[in-house]
N, C-alpha and C positions, 0 to 999 in steps of 0.2 A: 220487128226491129224497132218498134216505137220506143222513143226515149234513148236510143243508142247514140245518136249524134245530133248536133244542132241543125245540120242541113239534111237530115235523112228522115224520110217519111213524116211522122207526126211532128218532129222537131222543125220541119221546114215550113209548117203551116203559116206562121207569122211572116216569114221571109217571102212567101209567095203571094201574100195578100196585096192586091193592087198591081200585080205584075201581069198585065194583060198581054204582053208580048212574049211571055215565057212559053217556049216551044221545046219541050224536052225531046231528046233522042233516045230511042229504045236501043239498049245494048244487050247483046246475047253473047256470052262467052262459053265456049266449049271447054270443059275441064275434065280431069280424070280424078275420081275418088276424092271429091271435096270432103274434108274431114268432119264437117258438121257446121251447124249454123253459127256457133260462136266464132269459129275461124273466119267464115264468110262475112259475118257482121263486122268483125275487126277490120278485115281487108277493105270493105266498102266504106267504113267510117274513116279509115286512113286516107281514102281518096279525097274526102271533103276536108280533111286536115291539111293535105298537100295543096289543094286548090279550093280555097275558102269561098270562091264565087260559085262553085258548083252546088247544085241541089240534087239529091238523089231520092227518087220515090219508087214505089212498086217493086221492091227488092224481092226476088224469088230465087231459091237455090235448091238444087238437088245434086246428087253425086256426079252428074255429068254436065250440068249447065248452071250458070249463074246469069240472071237477067235483072235489069233495072232500067229505069228511065233517068236520064241525067241531062242537066242543062243549067243555064245561068240566067236568072231574071235581069241581072245588071249588064249582061253582054248580049245585046240584041243581034249582033252580027256573027255570033258563034255558030259554026257549022259542024256537021257530023265529022268532017275531016279534022277539024280542030280538036274535037273531043277524042277522036281516035288517036291523034298524035299525043295528046296528054296522057291517055291511058297507057299507051305503049311506053312513053317516057317514065311513067310512074312505075 
């Protein structure tokens, strides 16, 4: 997924520099018949378009599961529940 989005994987490198309090949350989504990496990449990229403070790393996808680490270096008090709420809202 490198180069897919500003806040995703390699694109997030500069954003994460100096962010010592960045503690990403591991997200694992059970899915059925994910169509392919392009569709998954688009969906994950749209999360960071919707929520510009989020940084997503370690994206992995297969037909039955999508997983990634997500967090925000600028929001130190962000909890797993906050992220869950935003993903459900998205």
